[in-house]
C-alpha positions in Angstrom: 9.2 6.5 20.8 9.9 3.0 22.0 6.5 1.8 20.6 6.5 3.6 17.3 8.2 4.5 14.1 9.1 8.2 13.7 10.1 9.8 10.4 11.1 13.4 10.6 11.9 15.7 7.7 13.2 12.8 5.6 14.6 13.7 2.1 16.5 11.7 -0.4 17.8 12.6 -3.9 19.1 10.5 -6.7 21.4 12.2 -9.3 18.5 12.6 -11.7 15.6 13.4 -9.3 14.5 14.1 -5.8 12.7 11.0 -4.5 11.6 12.2 -1.1 11.0 15.8 -0.1 10.8 16.6 3.7 8.6 13.7 4.7 7.3 13.4 8.3 4.9 10.9 9.9 4.7 8.4 12.7 3.3 4.9 13.1 2.4 3.1 16.4 2.6 -0.6 17.3 -0.7 -2.3 16.8 -1.4 -0.1 13.7 -1.4 -0.9 10.0 0.0 2.0 8.0 -0.2 2.1 4.2 2.0 4.1 1.9 -0.1 4.7 -1.3 1.2 6.2 -4.4 1.7 5.7 -8.2 4.9 4.9 -10.0 7.6 7.4 -9.1 5.9 8.8 -6.1 8.7 7.9 -3.7 7.1 5.2 -1.6 9.6 2.5 -2.7 12.6 4.7 -1.9 11.1 5.3 1.6 10.6 1.5 2.0 14.2 0.9 1.1 15.4 3.4 3.7 13.2 1.9 6.4 14.4 -1.6 5.6 18.0 -0.4 5.8 18.8 -0.9 2.1 19.5 2.8 1.6 21.3 5.0 4.1 19.7 8.2 5.4 21.2 11.4 3.9 18.8 14.0 5.2 16.3 13.9 8.1 15.9 11.3 10.9 14.2 8.0 11.4 13.7 6.3 14.8 12.3 2.7 14.9 11.2 1.6 18.4 13.5 4.2 19.9 16.5 3.3 17.9 18.2 5.7 15.4 18.2 4.2 12.0 21.3 6.2 10.9 23.5 4.8 13.7 21.8 1.7 15.1 20.7 -0.2 11.9 22.2 -3.5 13.0 20.1 -3.5 16.2 17.0 -2.5 14.2 17.5 -5.4 11.7 17.0 -7.9 14.4 13.4 -7.0 15.0 12.4 -6.2 11.4 10.4 -8.5 9.2 10.7 -7.5 5.5 8.8 -8.7 2.4 10.2 -7.2 -0.7 8.3 -6.7 -4.0 10.5 -9.2 -5.8 10.7 -12.8 -4.6 13.5 -13.7 -2.2 12.9 -17.5 -2.0 15.2 -20.2 -3.2 13.2 -22.0 -5.9 15.2 -25.3 -5.7 14.4 -25.7 -2.0 11.0 -26.8 -0.6 8.8 -24.5 1.3 9.8 -25.9 4.6 13.5 -25.8 3.7 13.2 -22.1 2.8 11.6 -21.3 6.2 13.9 -23.6 8.2 17.1 -22.0 6.8 15.6 -18.5 7.4 14.8 -19.5 11.0 18.4 -20.6 11.5 19.6 -17.1 10.6 17.6 -15.8 13.6 18.8 -18.5 16.0 15.6 -20.6 15.8 15.9 -24.4 15.9 14.3 -27.6 17.1 10.7 -27.8 18.3 10.3 -24.0 18.5 11.2 -23.6 14.9 9.1 -26.6 13.7 6.0 -25.3 15.6 6.4 -21.8 14.2 6.8 -23.0 10.6 3.7 -25.3 11.0 1.7 -22.5 12.5 2.5 -20.0 9.7 2.0 -22.4 6.8 -1.4 -23.4 8.2 -2.3 -19.7 8.7 -1.5 -18.8 5.1 -3.0 -21.9 3.6 0.1 -23.5 2.2 0.6 -26.4 4.7 -0.3 -28.9 2.1 2.6 -27.6 -0.1 5.2 -27.7 2.6 7.4 -30.4 0.9 7.1 -29.0 -2.6 9.9 -27.0 -4.3 9.1 -23.3 -4.4 9.8 -23.1 -8.1 6.7 -25.1 -9.0 4.3 -22.9 -6.9 2.1 -20.2 -8.4 2.9 -16.6 -7.9 0.2 -16.2 -5.3 1.4 -19.2 -3.3 5.0 -17.9 -3.4 3.8 -14.6 -2.0 2.2 -16.4 0.9 5.4 -18.2 1.7 7.3 -15.0 1.5 5.2 -13.4 4.1 5.3 -16.4 6.4 9.1 -16.3 6.2 9.1 -12.7 7.2 7.0 -13.5 10.3 9.0 -16.5 11.3 11.1 -14.8 14.0 8.1 -12.9 15.4 9.3 -9.4 14.4 8.0 -6.3 16.2 8.0 -4.3 12.9 6.7 -5.8 9.7 7.5 -4.0 6.4 5.8 -5.1 3.3 6.4 -3.9 -0.3 3.3 -4.6 -2.4 2.3 -7.6 -0.3 -0.8 -8.6 -2.3 1.2 -8.7 -5.6 0.2 -11.9 -7.4 -2.7 -12.7 -5.1 -6.3 -13.1 -6.3 -9.1 -11.1 -4.7 -10.0 -13.7 -2.1 -6.3 -14.2 -1.1 -5.8 -10.4 -0.9 -8.8 -10.1 1.5 -7.5 -13.0 3.6 -4.1 -11.5 3.9 -5.4 -8.0 4.8 -7.7 -9.6 7.4 -4.8 -11.6 8.9 -2.6 -8.5 9.0 -5.3 -6.7 11.0 -5.5 -9.5 13.5 -1.7 -9.8 13.7 -1.2 -6.1 14.4 -3.7 -6.2 17.3 -3.0 -9.5 18.9 0.8 -9.4 18.6 1.0 -5.6 19.0 3.4 -5.3 16.0 3.8 -2.3 13.8 2.8 -3.1 10.2 3.8 -0.7 7.3 3.0 -1.6 3.7 3.4 0.0 0.4 0.8 -0.5 -2.3 -0.3 0.8 -5.7 -3.9 -0.4 -5.0 -6.3 2.0 -3.4 -8.5 -0.9 -2.3 -5.6 -2.4 -0.2 -4.8 1.0 1.3 -8.4 1.4 2.4 -8.0 -1.6 4.7 -5.2 0.1 6.7 -5.8 2.0 9.9 -4.1 5.1 8.4 -2.6 5.9 5.1 -0.1 8.3 3.7 -0.6 9.3 0.1 2.6 10.2 -1.9 3.1 12.2 -5.0 6.5 13.1 -6.5 8.3 12.6 -3.3 5.9 14.5 -1.1 3.4 13.3 1.5 0.2 15.0 0.2 -2.3 13.4 2.6 -2.2 11.6 5.9 -5.0 10.1 7.9 -7.7 7.4 8.3 -9.1 6.3 4.9 -12.7 7.1 5.7 -11.8 10.6 6.9 -9.7 11.3 3.8 -12.5 10.1 1.5 -15.0 12.3 3.3 -13.0 15.3 2.2 -13.6 14.6 -1.5 -17.0 16.3 -1.3 -19.8 14.1 -2.7 -20.2 11.2 -5.0 -17.8 10.7 -7.9 -19.2 10.7 -11.4 -17.4 9.6 -14.5 -19.0 10.6 -17.9 -18.0 9.0 -21.2 -19.0 11.2 -24.1 -18.3 12.1 -27.7 -16.7 15.5 -27.1 -15.3 15.8 -23.6 -13.9 19.3 -23.9 -17.1 20.8 -25.1 -19.3 18.9 -22.8 -17.2 19.7 -19.8 -17.4 23.4 -20.5 -21.1 23.2 -21.0 -21.8 21.3 -17.8 -19.7 23.8 -15.8 -21.7 26.7 -17.3 -25.1 25.1 -16.9 -24.7 23.3 -13.6 -21.9 25.2 -11.9 -19.9 22.1 -11.4 -16.1 21.8 -12.1 -15.1 18.9 -14.3 -11.7 17.2 -14.9 -10.8 15.5 -18.1 -9.2 12.0 -17.5 -8.3 9.1 -19.7 -11.7 7.6 -19.0 -13.8 10.7 -19.7 -15.1 13.6 -17.6 -14.8 13.3 -13.9 -16.7 15.4 -11.3 -17.9 15.4 -7.7 -21.4 16.2 -6.6 -23.6 15.6 -3.5 -26.6 13.4 -4.3 -24.9 12.0 -7.4 -27.9 9.9 -8.5 -30.0 13.0 -8.9 -27.3 14.9 -10.7 -26.8 12.0 -13.1 -30.5 12.0 -13.9 -30.4 15.8 -14.7 -27.3 15.8 -16.7 -28.3 12.8 -18.8 -31.7 14.5 -19.5 -29.9 17.7 -20.5 -27.4 16.0 -22.9 -28.9 12.7 -24.1 -27.1 12.7 -27.4 -23.6 13.7 -26.1 -23.4 11.2 -23.2 -22.5 7.6 -24.0 -22.3 6.2 -20.4 -22.2 7.3 -16.8 -20.6 5.7 -13.8 -21.5 6.7 -10.2 -19.6 5.7 -7.1 -18.5 6.7 -3.6 -15.1 8.3 -3.3 -11.9 6.1 -3.1 -8.4 7.0 -2.1 -7.6 7.3 -5.8 -10.2 10.1 -5.9 -8.5 11.7 -2.9 -5.2 11.6 -4.8 -6.8 13.3 -7.8 -8.5 16.0 -5.8 -5.2 16.9 -4.0 -2.9 16.7 -7.0 -5.1 17.3 -10.0 -3.7 14.2 -11.6 -5.3 10.8 -12.2 -4.1 8.0 -9.9 -2.5 5.3 -12.2 -2.5 2.0 -10.4 0.7 0.6 -11.7 3.7 -1.0 -9.9 6.6 1.2 -8.9 10.0 0.2 -10.2 
């Protein structure tokens, strides 16, 4: 337990709804763990509990051997937290933000200066060190936020939507860096995300839906359970075509906002056959390998809407 995070039978309810329902999982140091879920799934509530913003009301959480319910002050010392909403002072420069944050953790002098320089270089913002944060783009602010969270070399790094505001290249660079960081520093990294692509870069992922943990495992293994290629058909009459495809090909279809969705081994061959069978009804066909969004749909029967959680 001293080298991992343990969540056991964790539940949490607001007056109007149940946000978490008997959630259990564990994460080890050196591992990147992703919490994936759409708006209202409960992952943000879980993040707030782990970052000590919400007290535990049911269940237990241990972080590196410490009980979150009774030893949260100790836990805060080795947590690094990046929240979804900015926590930087826009009137201060990048360096000033990091320097003041370092002072809160007892860092000073050459040690603090070296650590700031190292992180700003790593995240590609060293040339902006003396600029006020308020003039930076959203993506650059995000990089500074993460550098600040890592300043005191935390053993546990919690990130809420860490790639928010980053372009594709910056997102990939961040995910690559987190992978190296987890292994070389042996820290525990837990991140929430509404993007299935980001979750697929994690070592393991927990998929949430309406407060429940509906899937847990390595991304590739979860995707392998989908059962074939994923096909999305845009057509003139989805209800009628869906019924006809099921009757003629023995394949179940699901109606989504984008059209008919189905799974089939050897998808390219099935696409050829179904287009030949219904050339007038089908407008377009998309074929792809399963994603974690497809895993969510298979398990819940609902489409995965990639939108930020409030």
